[in-house]
N, C-alpha and C positions, 0 to 999 in steps of 0.2 A: 379593723379589716382582717386581723389574724384569726378571728373566731373564738376568742376567749370569752368566758361567761361574765356576766355583769358584776358579780361580787369580786372577781379577780381584777377586772378593769377598774373597779372603784379603788382598790388598793394601789394600782398603778397610778391612777390620777392623783390619789392622795399623796403619793410619793413624789409627785411633781413631774412625772414622765409623760411626754406627748407623742413623740415619734420613736419608733424602735431603731436600735443600732443595726448594722448589717448582720452581725451574728444573731441577733434576736429575730430579725425578719426572715432569716433562713432556717434557723434551728427550731424555732417554736412550731411552725407548720409541720416539720418533719417528726417532731415528738408527738404532736397531736394526731398525726397519721399513724402512730404506732411503730415508727421506724427506729431501729437502733442507729445511733449517730456517733461519729467520731469528728468532733469539731475543733478546729484550730482557731484560737482567738487570743489576742494579746490582752494583758492586764489592763483594766480600765474601760473595756468595751461593753460591759454589762452582761457578762456570761452567766452570772448567778441568776439573773432574771430570765436569761435565755432558756436555761433548763428548768428553773424554778416555776415560772408562770404556767407552762403546760402541765407540770406535775400538780400544782395547786388546782388547776382547772379540772383535771381528771381524777383527783384523789376522792375516795369514798369516805364520807364522814363517819361511817359505822365500822371502818376497818382500821385497827391500830397497826403501827409499824409496817406501812406498805411501801415506803420509800427509804432507801439507804443512800446517803450522800457522804462519800469519803473525801477528806482533804489531807494534804501533807502535814499541816501544822495546826496546833490548838487555836492560834490566833485567827487563822483563816476559817476554821470550823465555827468559831464564835461569830465571826463576821457574817458568814453565809447564813447561819441560823437566825441571826438578828434580822437580816434582810428578808429572809423568807417569812418570818413572823410578821414583819411590817407589810410586805406585799399581800400576805394572806389574812390581814387583820379583819377584813369584812367577810371572810369565809368561816366555816366550822373546822378548818384544818389547822392542827397545832403541830409545832416543831419542838423537838428536844435536842439539846446539844450534849454530845457524849465525848468528853475529852479528859485526859489525864491532868493532874495538878489541881483539880477541882473536886468538890464533895461528891463522891459516888452515891451517897445516900440521896442527895437532892436530885441527882440525875435519874436514879431508879424511881423516885417518886414522880418525876416529870414523865417518865415512860409509862408508869402505872396509871397516871391520870388520863391516859388516852392519847399519847402522842402519835400522830399519823406519819410524820416525817422524822427520820433520825439523821442527824448530821454529826459526824465525828471523825476522829483519827483512827487508823487501822488498829493500833495497839489497844486502845480503850474499848473499841467495838469488839475485838476478839476476846478481851478479858471479860466483858459483861456477857458476851454470848456463851463463853465457857462456863460462867457462873449461873447460866440460865436466867439472867436478869433481863435479857432481850432475846427475841427469836426472829428467825428469818422466814417463817412459814408464809407470811402474807406479802412478802416483798414483790412488788410489781415494777418498781423502778430502781435501778442501781446506777448511781452516778459517781464517776471518778473525776474530781475537779483538780486541775493542775497535775495531770498524770506525769508530766515530765519531771516535776519536782519530787513527786512521790517515788519515782524510780531512782532519782539521784540520791534521795535520803536512804534508800535501801528497803523499800516496802514491797519489793517484788513478790516474795513468798507469801506475805500477809495478804496481798491483793488476790493472789491466786487461790489461797485458802478461803477467803471470804466469798469471792465470786463463784467458787466451786461449791459453796454451801447454800447459796440463795437459790430459789426455784429457777429452773431452766426457762420456764415460761414467764419471761420478764422483758422489760425494755432496758437496754444497757446504753449509757451515755458517757462517753469520754470527752473531756474538754481539756485542752492543753495549749500552751503558748507555742510550743514547737512539737512536731510529730516526727519522731525518729523511727528508724526501722523496727526497733524493739517495741515501741508503742503500737505501731501498725500491726506487728505480729501478735501482740497481746490482745489487741482489738479483735483480730480475726479469730483468735482462740475462744473468746468469750461472747462474741456478738453473732447475730444472725447473718446468713450469707448475703442478704440484701441490705446490709448496713450502709448508711449514707455518709459519705465523707464531705465535710463542709470546711472550706478554707476561707477564713475571714481575715487573713493577715496579709498586709502589704509587705514590701521588702523591708520596711522598718518594723522592729519589734516594740517600738515605743509609741505612745499616744501623743499626738501633736498638741493636745490641750494641756498636757502635763509639763510644767516647767521643771527642767532638771539642771542641777548645778553640782559642782564638786569643789572641795577645798583641799588643796595639797597640805599635808601636815606630816611632821616627823612622828614616827611610831610612839615615842615617849610622850607626845603631847595630845594623843588621840582622846584620852579620857577627859582632859581639861577642855578640849574643843567641843566634844560632845555635850558636856555639862553646860558650856556656854551657849550652845545652840538650843538646848532644851529650855534653858532659862529665857 
């Protein structure tokens, strides 16, 4: 019902999804309509698919590096890249993951082989852009995932530099678990005036389906307890 093309829907079905979550059913139509979006969604509600599916739907198979998705950590970047690859497996759209701590040569090769979507952390993205191993000429979609964590980590200046370097004629999507005044201000600075604000968060920032527990432990026993839990 959301209007996604068949090859994208096939990836959704193959991943085992039937009904969209609230953030997906509100954010997907807004992105498909060409709107800039500032979406608030808690972890575990399917926000990667919320911004990823409409990008996969609209991406052009003949244009490299047309979407840039920034995340605060390497782990999240790898997770997002894997999910987009799986959702887009029946399309011609390919994703490259650009993160530190991994082989830059392999990442450069992934980009050169025709990656349409770039997922990465600000530091490595700026590094590869500075070396002219990636370019922003074709960027049509700029996504900042978990903006609140990116600002907490201290990526403010990097975000401004990157968003200031990508073409002004683009769609900008911010997704965050919380939206502070600073995030709202950053959004207004880099988004179109008619940007849509989507709030998909209830009073609780946790997901009811996720079981949470904690174990009280003395500081000197933390390592032993962690090892025990991992085993």
